[in-house]
DSSP file (Angstrom, degrees, kcal/mol; ACC not computed):
  #  RESIDUE AA STRUCTURE BP1 BP2  ACC     N-H-->O    O-->H-N    N-H-->O    O-->H-N    TCO  KAPPA ALPHA  PHI   PSI    X-CA   Y-CA   Z-CA
    1    1 A M              0   0    0      0, 0.0     3,-0.4     0, 0.0     4,-0.1   0.000 360.0 360.0 360.0 -54.2   -6.1    4.2  -11.8
    2    2 A N    >   +     0   0    0      1,-0.2     3,-1.3     2,-0.1    51,-0.0   0.372 360.0 107.2 -96.9   4.9   -4.2    5.7   -8.9
    3    3 A D  T 3  S+     0   0    0      1,-0.3    -1,-0.2     3,-0.0     0, 0.0   0.822  87.7  37.7 -55.9 -34.2   -5.8    9.2   -9.0
    4    4 A S  T 3  S+     0   0    0     -3,-0.4     2,-0.3     2,-0.1    -1,-0.3   0.517  89.1 110.7 -96.4  -5.5   -7.8    8.6   -5.9
    5    5 A L    <   -     0   0    0     -3,-1.3     2,-0.2    -4,-0.1    60,-0.0  -0.558  49.9-172.8 -74.8 129.0   -5.2    6.7   -4.0
    6    6 A T     >  -     0   0    0     -2,-0.3     4,-1.7     1,-0.1     3,-0.2  -0.656  41.3-103.5-118.3 171.1   -3.9    8.7   -1.0
    7    7 A S  H  > S+     0   0    0      1,-0.2     4,-2.6    -2,-0.2     5,-0.2   0.834 121.6  59.5 -62.1 -31.8   -1.2    8.4    1.6
    8    8 A M  H  > S+     0   0    0      1,-0.2     4,-2.7     2,-0.2    -1,-0.2   0.887 102.0  53.0 -65.0 -37.8   -3.9    7.5    4.1
    9    9 A H  H  > S+     0   0    0     -3,-0.2     4,-2.7     2,-0.2    -1,-0.2   0.928 110.1  47.8 -60.3 -44.8   -4.8    4.5    1.9
   10   10 A I  H  X S+     0   0    0     -4,-1.7     4,-2.6     2,-0.2    -2,-0.2   0.937 113.5  46.5 -64.9 -46.5   -1.2    3.3    1.9
   11   11 A R  H  X S+     0   0    0     -4,-2.6     4,-2.3     1,-0.2    -1,-0.2   0.930 115.1  46.7 -60.3 -45.4   -0.8    3.8    5.7
   12   12 A A  H  X S+     0   0    0     -4,-2.7     4,-2.4     1,-0.2    -2,-0.2   0.889 111.6  51.8 -65.4 -38.7   -4.2    2.0    6.3
   13   13 A G  H  X S+     0   0    0     -4,-2.7     4,-1.5    -5,-0.2    -1,-0.2   0.919 109.7  48.8 -63.5 -43.5   -3.2   -0.8    3.9
   14   14 A R  H  X>S+     0   0    0     -4,-2.6     5,-2.6     1,-0.2     4,-0.8   0.930 112.2  49.1 -60.7 -44.3    0.1   -1.4    5.7
   15   15 A A  H ><5S+     0   0    0     -4,-2.3     3,-0.6     1,-0.2    -2,-0.2   0.892 106.2  57.1 -62.6 -39.7   -1.7   -1.4    9.0
   16   16 A A  H 3<5S+     0   0    0     -4,-2.4    -1,-0.2     1,-0.3    -2,-0.2   0.853 115.5  35.4 -62.3 -35.3   -4.2   -3.9    7.7
   17   17 A V  H 3<5S-     0   0    0     -4,-1.5    -1,-0.3    -3,-0.3    -2,-0.2   0.423 113.3-115.0 -99.9   1.1   -1.6   -6.4    6.8
   18   18 A G  T <<5 +     0   0    0     -4,-0.8     2,-0.4    -3,-0.6    -3,-0.2   0.791  61.9 150.8  75.5  28.5    0.7   -5.6    9.7
   19   19 A W      < -     0   0    0     -5,-2.6    -1,-0.2    -6,-0.2     2,-0.1  -0.742  36.9-142.4 -96.6 141.4    3.6   -4.2    7.6
   20   20 A S     >  -     0   0    0     -2,-0.4     4,-2.1     1,-0.1     5,-0.2  -0.379  36.8 -99.6 -82.3 172.3    6.0   -1.6    8.8
   21   21 A I  H  > S+     0   0    0      1,-0.2     4,-2.5     2,-0.2     5,-0.2   0.916 127.9  52.6 -58.0 -42.6    7.3    1.1    6.5
   22   22 A Q  H  > S+     0   0    0      2,-0.2     4,-2.5     1,-0.2    -1,-0.2   0.900 105.5  54.3 -61.6 -41.5   10.5   -1.1    6.1
   23   23 A D  H  > S+     0   0    0      1,-0.2     4,-1.9     2,-0.2    -1,-0.2   0.943 111.6  43.7 -58.2 -48.7    8.4   -4.1    5.2
   24   24 A L  H  X S+     0   0    0     -4,-2.1     4,-1.8     1,-0.2    -1,-0.2   0.909 111.3  54.6 -64.5 -41.1    6.6   -2.3    2.4
   25   25 A A  H  <>S+     0   0    0     -4,-2.5     5,-2.6     1,-0.2     4,-0.4   0.912 108.8  48.4 -58.4 -42.9    9.9   -0.8    1.2
   26   26 A E  H ><5S+     0   0    0     -4,-2.5     3,-0.8     1,-0.2    -1,-0.2   0.882 108.1  54.9 -65.3 -37.6   11.4   -4.2    0.9
   27   27 A K  H 3<5S+     0   0    0     -4,-1.9    -1,-0.2     1,-0.2    -2,-0.2   0.839 115.9  37.6 -64.6 -32.7    8.4   -5.5   -1.0
   28   28 A I  T 3<5S-     0   0    0     -4,-1.8    -1,-0.2    -5,-0.1    -2,-0.2   0.328 111.7-117.8-102.7   7.8    8.7   -2.8   -3.6
   29   29 A D  T < 5S+     0   0    0     -3,-0.8     2,-0.3    -4,-0.4    -3,-0.2   0.953  73.1 120.6  55.7  55.4   12.5   -2.8   -3.7
   30   30 A A      < -     0   0    0     -5,-2.6    -1,-0.2    -6,-0.1     2,-0.2  -0.898  69.7 -89.0-139.3 167.2   12.8    0.8   -2.5
   31   31 A H    >>  -     0   0    0     -2,-0.3     3,-1.4     1,-0.1     4,-1.0  -0.518  36.7-119.1 -76.4 147.6   14.4    2.7    0.5
   32   32 A R  H 3> S+     0   0    0      1,-0.3     4,-2.5     2,-0.2     5,-0.2   0.813 113.8  62.6 -58.6 -29.9   12.2    3.1    3.5
   33   33 A N  H 3> S+     0   0    0      1,-0.2     4,-3.0     2,-0.2    -1,-0.3   0.813  95.7  60.6 -65.6 -28.0   12.5    6.9    3.1
   34   34 A T  H <> S+     0   0    0     -3,-1.4     4,-1.7     2,-0.2    -1,-0.2   0.930 109.6  40.6 -62.8 -45.4   10.7    6.5   -0.2
   35   35 A V  H  X S+     0   0    0     -4,-1.0     4,-2.7     2,-0.2     5,-0.2   0.936 116.1  50.3 -67.2 -47.2    7.7    5.0    1.5
   36   36 A S  H  X S+     0   0    0     -4,-2.5     4,-1.6     1,-0.2     6,-0.2   0.905 108.7  52.3 -58.6 -43.3    7.9    7.5    4.4
   37   37 A N  H  <>S+     0   0    0     -4,-3.0     5,-3.0     1,-0.2     6,-0.7   0.901 110.9  47.4 -61.9 -40.7    8.1   10.4    2.0
   38   38 A F  H ><5S+     0   0    0     -4,-1.7     3,-1.9     4,-0.2    -2,-0.2   0.951 111.0  50.7 -64.5 -47.5    5.0    9.3    0.1
   39   39 A E  H 3<5S+     0   0    0     -4,-2.7    -1,-0.2     1,-0.3    -2,-0.2   0.767 111.9  48.6 -63.3 -24.7    3.0    8.7    3.3
   40   40 A N  T 3<5S-     0   0    0     -4,-1.6    -1,-0.3    -5,-0.2    -2,-0.2   0.271 117.8-110.8 -99.4  10.7    4.0   12.2    4.6
   41   41 A G  T < 5S+     0   0    0     -3,-1.9    -3,-0.2     2,-0.2    -2,-0.1   0.673  83.3 121.4  75.0  18.4    3.0   13.9    1.3
   42   42 A R  S   <S+     0   0    0     -5,-3.0     2,-0.3    -6,-0.2    -4,-0.2   0.509  75.5  24.7 -93.4  -4.0    6.6   14.8    0.2
   43   43 A T        -     0   0    0     -6,-0.7    -2,-0.2    -5,-0.2    -1,-0.1  -0.989  46.7-171.0-153.6 153.8    6.5   12.9   -3.1
   44   44 A E        +     0   0    0     -2,-0.3    -6,-0.0    -3,-0.1    -1,-0.0  -0.107  23.7 166.9-135.4  36.6    3.9   11.7   -5.5
   45   45 A D     >  -     0   0    0      1,-0.2     4,-2.4     2,-0.1     5,-0.2  -0.372  28.0-150.8 -58.0 115.8    6.0    9.5   -7.8
   46   46 A P  H  > S+     0   0    0      0, 0.0     4,-2.3     0, 0.0    -1,-0.2   0.825  93.4  54.5 -62.7 -31.9    3.5    7.5   -9.9
   47   47 A D  H  > S+     0   0    0      2,-0.2     4,-2.2     1,-0.2     5,-0.2   0.938 110.8  44.7 -66.6 -45.8    5.8    4.5  -10.3
   48   48 A I  H  > S+     0   0    0      2,-0.2     4,-2.7     1,-0.2     5,-0.2   0.923 113.3  51.1 -63.2 -44.4    6.3    4.2   -6.5
   49   49 A L  H  X S+     0   0    0     -4,-2.4     4,-2.6     1,-0.2    -1,-0.2   0.918 110.2  49.3 -59.4 -44.5    2.6    4.6   -5.9
   50   50 A S  H  X S+     0   0    0     -4,-2.3     4,-2.4     1,-0.2    -1,-0.2   0.898 111.9  48.4 -62.3 -41.7    1.8    1.9   -8.5
   51   51 A R  H  X S+     0   0    0     -4,-2.2     4,-2.2     2,-0.2    -2,-0.2   0.891 112.4  48.2 -67.4 -40.0    4.3   -0.5   -6.9
   52   52 A M  H  X S+     0   0    0     -4,-2.7     4,-2.4     2,-0.2     5,-0.2   0.930 112.5  49.2 -65.0 -44.3    3.0    0.1   -3.4
   53   53 A K  H  X S+     0   0    0     -4,-2.6     4,-2.7    -5,-0.2     5,-0.2   0.933 112.0  48.1 -60.1 -47.2   -0.6   -0.4   -4.5
   54   54 A A  H  X S+     0   0    0     -4,-2.4     4,-2.3     1,-0.2    -1,-0.2   0.906 111.8  49.3 -62.2 -42.8    0.3   -3.6   -6.3
   55   55 A A  H  X S+     0   0    0     -4,-2.2     4,-1.2     2,-0.2    -1,-0.2   0.917 113.7  45.6 -64.0 -43.4    2.2   -5.0   -3.3
   56   56 A L  H  <>S+     0   0    0     -4,-2.4     5,-2.4     1,-0.2     4,-0.3   0.901 112.4  50.6 -69.1 -39.9   -0.6   -4.2   -0.9
   57   57 A E  H ><5S+     0   0    0     -4,-2.7     3,-1.5    -5,-0.2    -1,-0.2   0.903 107.3  54.2 -63.4 -39.5   -3.2   -5.6   -3.2
   58   58 A A  H 3<5S+     0   0    0     -4,-2.3    -1,-0.2     1,-0.3    -2,-0.2   0.802 105.5  54.6 -63.0 -28.1   -1.2   -8.8   -3.6
   59   59 A A  T 3<5S-     0   0    0     -4,-1.2    -1,-0.3    -3,-0.2    -2,-0.2   0.495 132.3 -92.1 -84.1  -3.8   -1.2   -9.1    0.2
   60   60 A G  T < 5S+     0   0    0     -3,-1.5    14,-3.1    -4,-0.3     2,-0.4   0.567  77.1 142.4 108.3  10.5   -5.0   -8.9    0.2
   61   61 A V  E   < -A   73   0A   0     -5,-2.4     2,-0.5    12,-0.2    -1,-0.3  -0.714  30.9-163.5 -87.4 131.9   -5.7   -5.2    0.6
   62   62 A E  E     -A   72   0A   0     10,-3.3    10,-1.9    -2,-0.4     2,-0.4  -0.968  14.8-138.7-111.3 128.9   -8.7   -3.7   -1.3
   63   63 A F  E     -A   71   0A   0     -2,-0.5     2,-0.4     8,-0.2     8,-0.2  -0.731  13.8-154.2 -90.7 133.0   -8.7    0.0   -1.7
   64   64 A L  E     -A   70   0A   0      6,-3.2     6,-1.7    -2,-0.4     2,-0.2  -0.877  14.4-179.5-109.2 138.3  -12.1    1.8   -1.3
   65   65 A Y    >   +     0   0    0     -2,-0.4     3,-0.5     4,-0.2   -60,-0.0  -0.547  36.3  58.7-121.5-174.5  -12.9    5.1   -2.9
   66   66 A G  T 3  S-     0   0    0      1,-0.2    -2,-0.0    -2,-0.2     0, 0.0  -0.563 108.5 -17.5  92.4-153.0  -15.8    7.5   -2.9
   67   67 A P  T 3  S+     0   0    0      0, 0.0    -1,-0.2     0, 0.0    -2,-0.0   0.744 141.6  35.9 -66.9 -23.0  -17.6    9.1    0.0
   68   68 A K  S <  S-     0   0    0     -3,-0.5    -3,-0.0     2,-0.0    -4,-0.0  -0.634  82.8-173.3-128.8  74.1  -16.1    6.7    2.5
   69   69 A P        +     0   0    0      0, 0.0     2,-0.3     0, 0.0    -4,-0.2  -0.307  28.6 105.9 -68.9 152.1  -12.5    5.9    1.3
   70   70 A G  E     -A   64   0A   0     -6,-1.7    -6,-3.2     2,-0.0     2,-0.3  -0.954  57.1 -87.6 174.1-155.2  -10.5    3.3    3.2
   71   71 A V  E     -A   63   0A   0     -2,-0.3     2,-0.3    -8,-0.2    -8,-0.2  -0.950  25.5-174.1-140.5 160.3   -9.2   -0.2    2.9
   72   72 A R  E     -A   62   0A   0    -10,-1.9   -10,-3.3    -2,-0.3     2,-0.4  -0.978  28.1-112.0-149.7 157.6  -10.4   -3.7    3.7
   73   73 A L  E     -A   61   0A   0     -2,-0.3     2,-0.3   -12,-0.2   -12,-0.2  -0.734  28.7-165.2 -91.6 138.9   -8.8   -7.1    3.6
   74   74 A V        -     0   0    0    -14,-3.1     2,-0.3    -2,-0.4    -2,-0.0  -0.834  35.9 -86.5-116.7 159.5  -10.0   -9.7    1.0
   75   75 A N        +     0   0    0     -2,-0.3     2,-0.4   -14,-0.0   -15,-0.1  -0.501  51.9 170.6 -70.3 124.4   -9.3  -13.4    1.0
   76   76 A V        -     0   0    0     -2,-0.3     2,-0.4   -17,-0.1   -18,-0.0  -1.000  30.4-129.9-134.4 132.1   -6.1  -14.2   -0.7
   77   77 A R        -     0   0    0     -2,-0.4     2,-0.1     2,-0.0   -17,-0.0  -0.667  25.7-130.4 -80.3 132.1   -4.4  -17.6   -0.7
   78   78 A S    >   -     0   0    0     -2,-0.4     3,-1.5     1,-0.1   -19,-0.0  -0.481  15.3-121.7 -78.5 155.1   -0.7  -17.4    0.2
   79   79 A S  T 3  S+     0   0    0      1,-0.3    -1,-0.1    -2,-0.1    -2,-0.0   0.680 111.3  63.2 -70.0 -15.7    1.8  -19.1   -2.0
   80   80 A S  T 3  S-     0   0    0      1,-0.0    -1,-0.3     0, 0.0    -3,-0.0   0.535 112.5-117.3 -86.0  -5.4    2.9  -21.2    1.0
   81   81 A G    <         0   0    0     -3,-1.5    -2,-0.1     1,-0.1    -4,-0.0   0.542 360.0 360.0  84.9   5.6   -0.6  -22.8    1.2
   82   82 A K              0   0    0      0, 0.0    -3,-0.1     0, 0.0    -1,-0.1   0.466 360.0 360.0 -83.7 360.0   -1.3  -21.4    4.7
């Protein structure tokens, strides 16, 4: 599932939804250094990666793989109805 997910995907996903490192860290109940370490290639903890992926997908990020990897936003209804 996460084999192709890279630190670039996570950074691009955060940018797409306008989240800081701290924002993502709060969403996954982790320290901001945990996110920063992953984005800088200093850790590859599969649990953290899975939690980051799930949080970003819930916010509307779709991860793209293959010859042109990246991210895009998909329509997601917010729980607040906005």
